[in-house]
C-alpha positions in Angstrom: 82.6 118.3 86.9 84.9 121.0 85.6 84.6 122.9 88.9 86.7 120.3 90.7 90.2 121.9 90.6 93.2 119.8 91.4 96.8 120.9 92.1 99.5 118.5 91.0 102.8 119.5 92.6 106.0 119.3 90.7 109.6 119.7 91.9 113.1 118.8 90.7 113.1 115.1 90.0 109.4 114.5 89.9 108.7 112.6 86.7 105.1 111.4 86.9 103.4 114.8 87.0 102.1 115.0 83.4 100.6 111.4 83.7 98.9 112.4 86.9 97.4 115.6 85.4 96.2 113.4 82.5 94.6 110.9 84.9 92.7 113.7 86.8 91.5 115.2 83.6 90.3 111.9 82.3 88.3 111.6 85.5 86.7 115.0 84.9 88.7 117.3 87.0 90.5 120.5 86.1 94.0 119.7 87.0 97.1 121.9 86.7 100.7 121.7 87.6 102.1 124.0 90.4 105.8 124.0 91.3 106.4 123.6 95.0 108.3 126.9 95.1 105.2 128.6 93.7 103.0 126.9 96.3 105.3 128.0 99.1 105.3 131.6 97.8 101.5 131.5 97.3 99.9 129.0 99.7 96.6 130.8 98.9 96.5 128.7 95.7 95.2 125.9 97.8 92.1 128.0 98.6 90.7 127.4 95.0 91.7 123.8 94.8 89.7 120.8 96.0 92.5 118.2 95.8 96.2 118.2 96.1 98.4 115.5 94.6 102.1 114.8 95.1 103.1 112.5 92.2 105.8 110.0 91.8 109.4 110.3 90.8 112.7 111.0 92.5 112.2 114.4 94.1 115.5 116.2 94.6 117.2 113.0 93.5 115.9 111.2 96.6 119.0 112.7 98.3 119.4 111.5 102.0 116.3 109.3 101.5 113.4 108.9 99.2 111.1 112.0 99.4 112.8 113.4 102.4 113.8 116.8 101.1 110.4 117.5 99.5 108.8 116.3 102.8 111.0 118.8 104.7 110.0 121.6 102.4 106.3 120.8 103.0 106.7 120.4 106.7 108.6 123.7 107.2 106.7 125.9 104.7 103.3 124.3 104.1 102.3 122.3 107.2 99.6 124.8 108.3 98.1 125.5 104.8 97.9 121.7 104.1 96.4 121.0 107.5 93.8 123.7 106.9 93.2 122.2 103.4 92.4 118.9 104.9 90.2 120.4 107.7 88.2 122.1 104.9 87.2 118.6 103.7 89.5 118.6 100.7 91.5 115.6 99.4 95.3 114.8 99.4 96.8 112.0 97.3 100.4 110.9 97.4 101.7 108.4 94.8 105.0 106.5 95.2 107.4 109.4 96.0 104.4 111.4 97.1 103.5 108.6 99.5 107.0 108.7 100.8 106.6 112.5 101.3 103.3 112.1 103.3 104.8 109.4 105.5 108.0 111.3 106.2 106.0 114.4 107.0 103.8 112.5 109.4 100.5 113.2 107.6 100.1 109.5 107.1 98.9 107.7 109.0 98.6 110.1 112.0 97.3 113.1 110.2 99.8 115.5 111.8 103.2 116.8 110.9 105.9 115.4 113.1 107.7 112.2 114.2 106.3 108.9 112.8 106.3 105.3 113.8 105.9 104.2 110.2 108.5 104.5 107.4 109.4 103.4 103.9 112.6 101.4 103.5 114.5 99.8 100.7 112.9 96.8 99.0 113.8 93.4 100.5 114.9 92.3 97.0 117.7 94.8 97.2 116.8 96.2 93.8 114.5 98.5 92.0 111.1 96.8 91.4 109.2 97.6 88.2 106.2 95.3 87.8 102.4 95.2 87.8 100.7 94.3 91.1 97.2 93.6 92.4 95.9 95.3 95.5 92.9 94.6 97.7 91.0 97.6 99.1 90.8 97.3 102.9 88.8 100.4 103.9 85.3 101.7 103.4 86.1 105.3 104.5 88.5 106.5 101.8 87.2 109.0 99.3 89.6 107.7 96.6 88.5 104.1 97.0 84.7 104.2 97.3 83.1 101.4 95.2 86.4 99.7 94.4 87.3 96.2 95.6 90.6 95.6 93.8 93.1 97.8 91.9 95.8 96.7 89.4 98.7 99.1 88.7 102.4 99.0 88.3 105.0 99.7 90.9 108.3 101.4 90.2 110.5 102.0 93.2 113.5 101.1 95.2 112.3 102.2 98.6 108.7 101.0 98.9 108.8 98.6 101.9 106.5 99.9 104.5 107.9 99.2 108.0 106.7 99.9 111.5 108.6 100.3 114.8 106.7 97.6 116.6 103.9 95.0 116.5 101.9 97.3 118.6 102.1 100.0 115.9 101.0 97.5 113.2 98.0 96.5 115.4 97.1 100.1 115.9 97.2 100.7 112.1 94.8 97.9 111.6 92.5 98.8 114.6 92.3 102.5 113.6 91.4 101.7 110.0 94.6 103.2 108.5 95.2 100.2 106.2 93.9 101.3 102.8 95.4 98.7 100.4 97.2 95.4 100.6 99.2 93.6 98.0 97.5 90.3 97.0 98.0 87.5 94.5 95.6 86.6 91.6 93.4 84.7 94.1 93.0 87.7 96.3 95.1 86.3 99.1 98.1 87.9 100.7 101.2 86.9 98.8 104.9 86.8 99.0 107.3 88.2 96.5 106.6 89.1 93.7 102.9 89.7 94.6 104.3 91.8 97.5 107.0 93.4 95.5 108.9 95.2 98.2 108.4 93.1 101.3 106.1 95.5 103.1 104.9 94.4 106.5 101.5 92.8 106.4 101.5 93.4 102.6 100.7 97.1 103.1 100.5 99.0 99.8 98.7 102.1 101.0 97.6 104.0 104.0 94.7 106.4 104.7 94.4 109.0 107.5 91.6 109.3 110.1 89.5 111.5 107.9 89.5 109.3 104.8 90.6 112.3 102.8 94.4 111.6 102.7 95.6 108.5 100.7 99.1 107.4 100.0 100.1 104.4 97.9 103.2 103.0 96.4 101.8 101.7 93.0 101.0 104.1 90.2 97.3 104.4 89.4 98.1 107.2 86.9 99.9 104.6 84.8 96.8 102.4 84.7 94.1 104.6 83.2 93.5 102.7 79.9 92.8 99.0 79.4 95.7 98.8 76.9 98.1 99.8 79.7 97.8 96.4 81.3 100.4 93.9 80.0 97.8 91.1 79.6 95.3 93.1 77.7 95.8 91.2 74.4 96.0 87.7 75.9 93.1 87.8 78.3 90.6 90.3 76.9 88.2 91.5 79.6 89.9 89.5 82.3 92.4 92.2 83.1 91.9 95.9 82.9 93.9 98.8 84.1 91.5 100.3 86.6 93.6 103.0 88.2 91.3 105.6 86.6 88.6 104.4 89.0 90.5 105.9 91.9 90.6 109.4 90.4 86.9 109.1 89.3 85.9 108.2 92.9 87.6 111.3 94.2 86.0 113.5 91.6 82.5 112.1 92.4 83.1 112.8 96.1 84.2 116.3 95.5 81.5 117.1 93.0 78.9 116.0 95.6 80.3 118.0 98.5 
């Protein structure tokens, strides 16, 4: 599967880039780091890649709002190349800060750059949340989630509460199949804090676009690629496993078959 090339974008303040490259490589892809400035200068780099990832961190210090400056750079300089990338059947993944970027741009959930009815706001706890969570997969059309029922991974964010402008927008997200992941408790049921670590409406942890090729989520699957990453791995052998790697493997399988 070495022919599956993945670009992992880095920028000032991004701090999960190397972990994300490692996760893609473990999954069998050929991943490399590309600075956003280089991508703006040479958007043709996307022609050779099959997947684009915007990893987590605090891009540009999250000045103004989380992910906003990086989102503006993508919207102003890379909107057309990224749209063409998606139209060519390729995949886009945004993790944590990357999810914030995709939502701020408008690529999630609508699939177009522009104003959005969805946003990510400060956590209802009023503090940075750093804990492991459990998510239920709520879609069958996302290339990153095929064959996966639940994911367990850590969150690490201060602005991860997904909010909508109205009940009608929330209903539209459900009806259009944009809900990719929901926070759930150990029994698989929708839970309150801390199972829902940020207070997201309807427990939403991730969104997918109309094509199933663009996924954004707040938790960090790249920090859950080995069983020993899970905090309970010694106390409950076999009962808990860090299965974030499955997300990357599912994407590589899809791309290798296309």
